[in-house]
C-alpha positions, 0 to 999 in steps of 0.5 A, spaced: 744 820 438 748 815 434 747 813 427 741 807 427 744 800 426 740 796 421 739 788 422 742 785 416 737 781 411 736 774 412 739 772 405 745 776 407 747 772 413 750 765 413 745 759 413 748 757 420 746 763 423 738 763 421 733 758 423 732 752 419 725 753 416 725 748 411 725 743 417 718 744 418 716 744 411 721 744 405 716 749 401 711 753 401 707 748 397 708 743 402 706 748 407 699 750 404 697 742 403 698 741 410 694 748 412 688 745 407 689 738 411 689 741 418 683 746 416 679 740 413 680 736 420 677 741 424 671 738 422 673 732 426 671 736 433 664 737 431 661 730 433 663 732 440 659 738 440 654 737 446 656 730 448 662 732 452 658 730 459 655 724 456 661 719 458 668 719 460 670 715 454 667 721 449 670 726 453 677 722 452 676 721 445 674 729 444 680 731 448 685 726 444 682 728 437 683 736 439 690 734 441 692 731 435 689 737 431 693 742 435 699 738 434 698 738 426 696 746 426 702 748 431 707 746 425 703 750 420 702 756 424 710 756 426 712 756 419 707 762 418 710 765 424 717 764 422 716 767 415 712 773 418 718 774 422 723 774 417 726 780 415 721 784 419 
């Protein structure tokens, strides 16, 4: 068996060969703020509990609320995922 090769650390690569994590959040502090906002908005789904079958309008409103929350949290979780994968 040959020698095991190792991957270079992210800091050793030219910036052009790394993902642009800063396009999601400029800093960890900005990410933390977005995470806190997303967690606070999770309660926005509670008013729909037990009411989804009440009418099509209520169901639509619940789905739109859920979709908006999902879009906001996707960015937060993507940033986390990329940070975990860095030099992993």
